[in-house]
N, C-alpha and C positions, 0 to 999 in steps of 0.2 A: 261347556257355560259357567259350571258349578268353581272349576279351576280359577278361571278369568275372575270371578266374583271375589273370591279368596285373595286372590293375587292383588285387585284391587282395594281389597279392604284393608289388606297389609299394607301398602301402599299408602293409603290414605291417613292409618293409624302412624305411619313412620313420618307423613307430614307433618301429622298435628302436634307428634311427639316433639319433632324439630322447631316447630314456630309455639311451642307450648304459651308464649308470653302475648302471642296476639289474640285480640276479641273477634271471636267468632259470633258472639251471640247476638248480633244483629241491631243491638242498643246505640241509639244516637250516642257519639262520641263525644266529651265534655273538651271545647275551646277553651284552651287557658295558657299562658295570657291571649287574650284574643286583642289583638292591635288594627287599630284604624286609626292611622295618623298618628295624633298625639293621645286618643284615648284607649287608654289601656283598661281591660277587664281580667280580674284571675277571678278563677272559680276552682273549689275543690267541694268532691261529693264525699261527705262524711257525718251520714244521718244522725249519727248516734254522740257526736261529740257534744261537748257543752259550749267550748269557746275554739273560736279559730282567729289566728292573727296573721297578719303579713307583716317581713321583715325585709326590708328592700333597703341598699347602700346607698339610695336617694334620701333616706329619712333622717332629719337632726338624730343626734344622739341624746339621750341623757344621763349624761355625764359619762362612764364609761360604758354604760350599756347602752346597748343598739335600741333603736329607734322602731315602734311598731304601731301597728293601728288595728284595728278590730272589722272583721268580715261581718257579713249580715246570712244568716240561713233562709232559704226559702223552704217550702211547703213541700220539695221533692228533697229535700235533704243538703240542697247545692249553696256552700258560703261562696259570696262575691263579695267584691271591692272593686270599684272603677278609679280611674286616675285620668285627668286629661292635661295636665302642664307640664309632663317630663320633656325636655328637651330632648333633641337628636344627639344618641349616646349607648353606649351599653350598660347596661344594668343587670345585678343581681338579687337574687331574694330567695328566701324560703317562708314555708309557713310553720307555725307553731299549735301545734294541736292540743288542746286540754296542757299544756305548757310541754309539750315534746316538740323539737326542733324535727321537722319533714319537708321532704324535697316535694314540690307539685309533680305527681304521678302523670300528669298531663303534657308534660314539656320535656322532653328527652335531651335538650340543650343544659349542660351541666359545666360547672368548672372547679376547678378545687384551688382555694386560696388558702395556704398554710395545711390545716389539719379538717376544713370546713367544705363539704361539697355544696355547692346553690347553683340555684338555678340560674339561666342568663336569655336574655332579650334583648334586641337589637330596635332603637327607634329611630327610624331612616330619616335624613336629611344631610344637609350639606356638612355641619361640625362632624358628623359619622360615618360620611360617604368613604373615606381610609381606610374605616376599619372592616368593610366589606368586599368580598371578593366578586371582582368585574372582569368581563372577557376580554384580558390582557395578558401579555407574554408576564410568566411567574420565574421567580427564583424557586432554587431548593433549599429544604430544609434538613438537614442530617443529624444525627445523635454521634460524636465521634469520640474516642477514649485516648487519651496523653498519660504518659507516663510522667508521674511527678518524684522526681528524684528526693526532693526537699522533704515530703510529705512521706516517702516510701510506699504509694499505691498510686495505681492505674484511675483516673477521674474522669470523670464524663461531661464533656459540654456539649452545647448546641450551636451550629453553624447555618448561617445564611448564605447562602451563593447565588448572586443576583442572575437575572432572565439573561440563558447565553453562555453563560459560563462554562459549561461541559465542551460546546462546543468551538471555543477561541481559545486561541493561544495570549489573550490579552490579559496584564497584569492589572489588579485592582487595589484600591485605596481598601482600609481594615479600621470597622468600628470595632473596640471593644463595649460590650454593652452590659451592666452588670444590675442585678438583682438588690432587691431588700431583703430585710432579717426575716421574713414570713417565706422567702422566695427559695430557686433552686434553679436549675438550669434551663427549666422548661416554662418559669414566671414570664418573662418576657413574650414567648409566642402564643401560650394560654389566655394570658388575663390582658396581656399588652399589644395583643394584635399587630406585633413587631412584621412579621412576614407580609402581613397586606397593607401595612402601611407602607414597607420598603416598597411593594411592587407598584402601589397606588403612585407613589412619590416619582418613582423611576419611569414610569409610564407617561406620567404627567410632564417630565422634561424638567421636575421640578428640585431632584436629586442625583446625583452622579451614581453609575451603578457602584456599587460598594461589597465588600464581605463584610459580615457581624457576626461577630464572636458573642456567646454568652455562656459564660463558665460557671459554676457551681461556687458561689462565695461564701459557703459553710466548710470550711477545710476539714473539717471532722466528718463530714458525709462526702463519700466519695460520689455520688448521684442523688438524685432525686427520689423519694421513698417509696421502697421497694422496686428501684431500679438498680440494686447493688449488693455486693455478696453481704451487707448488714440485713438484708431481707427485710421483713414486714413488722416494724416495728412502731410504738407510738410517738407521732411526730409532734415536737416541740421546738417551738422558731427561736428559743433563746439556749443555743447550743455553745459548748464551752469555749469556742474559736473567737469566738464576738471579740474584737479588740485586745485579741492575742498578735496581731499582726502577721500570721502566718500568710492568709492571704494576700497583701500586700508585697512580702516579703519572695515569695516563691512566683509570682505573679508572672515575670519572666520566661518561665517554663511554658506559660500558654503562649506567649508572645514568639517562642521559639520552635514551639508545635505548627503555629499557625502559619509561619514564615517558610517552613521546612514542608508544609503539605499541601499548600495551596499558593497560587501564583500572586501574588501580594506587591506592590510597590512597599518596600522595606524601607521606609525614611520617615522623619518626624512629621514632615507637611503630607503623606499620607498617611497618618495612625490618626485615630481617634480612641476618648475612652470617656464614657457618660456611666452614669447610674442614677437608680433610685432610694432615697435615704440610705440605710445600709450600702448599697452601692454607690451611693453620692460620695458617702464618709471614705469608701474606699479607692474612688475616682480622685478625688482628691489629695489623699496620701501617696499613692502609685506616682500619680504626675509629678507631686512634689519633689517625692524621692527621686525621680528618672527625669530631670528636668529638659533633655535634647532631644525625649523620646515623643512626645505628643504635641501637635500644634493645635489641637484641638481638645476640649475639657467641661464636658455637662454634668452640672450637679443639680439633680433636680430631687429637690426636698430634702438636701443632705441631710443626713443624723451627722450633722456639727457637734458633737457630744467628746467632753473631754476624756480621753483615753489615758489609761494608764502608762504614762511614760517610761515606767519602769520595765515593765513586759517585754519592749521592743525599742529600738534605737531609730525604728520608721517613724515614731511618733515622736521621737526628740527635735530640739533646735527646727521648728516649724518654720517660725519668721525667717530666720536666714536660708531655708530651704525654699520659702515662695520669693524672697529674696533673687536667688539664684533662678527659680524658674521663670522669673519678672526680666531679668538681665540675659535672659537666653532668646528670649523676645517668644510669642507663640502668634495665632492667631485669631483665637476665639476663645475665650475664659466664659460659662455661659451658666447662670444662675438661677434658677425658678422654684417659687415655693407660694402654697394658698395663703391666703389673707388667714384664715382661721385653722392654719397648721400647728400641731404642738409644737414643732419644731420653728417655728416663725422669728423666737426670740434669739434662739442659738445662730440662723441665719444672719439676722440684723447683728447680731454681735460679729460675727466671720467677716460680713460687710464692711463693718465700721473698721473692722482692720485691715482689710485691701485698700479701703479709702484713705486711709492714713499714711498708707504704703504708695499710693498714684499706683495701685495696682487696675489695671485696666480689665473690664469686665462688663459683662451685658446681664442686665438683669429684667427677670420677668416676673410681675408678680400678678397671682390669679386668684378667682374666688375660688370656694372651698378650701378643702382640708387636705390630710395625708389621703388622698387617693390616686386609684387607678384612671378616674377620670382626668386628673390632673397630669398624669405620667403618660398618658394616651396622645395628650394635646401638647408637652412640651417636646416628646420625641417627633412627633411633625412638624412642631416648628425648630427644632435641632437639625435636623438632619439636611433640610436643605442647603444649610448654611458652611456645609462640610465639604473641605476639598475643593474649595474656589482657585 
């Protein structure tokens, strides 16, 4: 009996050690955020704190500073704040406790944006239904490495293959989907919910099954932070490769890898390229320099900033390249921008250039600024128009 008791004690001790992060105290768990329709309540137990603020991506900023709102403390030391007017979407937030930014310990759902880790939550509704996982056929998301002779290293990209790809012999069209300055090959999957959007649109019959390739647009980084031989380093979105022309110059290596390793329809009418911010800039110049390659181009809040033409011939003679692209015909040139986006003026100037050329394009102007809320919406609107 004593032996059994000892073994039981050892097993219980091992279990407790293995589950050391679990709460066995019996105390009632704090729910945060608590979501009831559009009613959202945030809570944080911090009895010794002097001030607790909430910082959310839905809040208007104060210049370059993010917006915040103060929480109120009750007699039990729980700080709280409620909001009841958030539209269906995905949101991110953090607490600021006595001036120190902190994540919500009661919310396990987190996401990385550049070097910031934030909590996230979803407000259910028609506008956000494609961001959720439903009981439908799902595609496969994989991380692949390809050899870049131009950059002299192996580089990582993310690939989405549609439901049924593994069990068929069918060939598929390809969308090359590019991230912004603060992103990497993981951004469209985590922040952009790209696989959920694709699964849902395909299941609804609104989009053709397609392969989606999401490369790392920072050529000085082989992969996302901590996922390459570069190791664990301080993350900075302002990498030296920006506007160097390297991404545009060596992009064909990504296409060659894709078409050699996946069953693709390798012609212009079955290729699309799109990107947000810096990725929109890349998409503009890649498609302009390869005018017979993509019948579909999407520029989401594109960073149409004047590059240094001396750095790369990729950036030279843009007007003549656009004219060639126009003469070679294409099926869709799509531009989307938020009304309060800091790049709005740049995009407006670019549109004036296209208008003078009679360059046909589709333009969408949305509310809001330079946000993932807009970019997810743009992807939802862009994908159904592809490969028709």
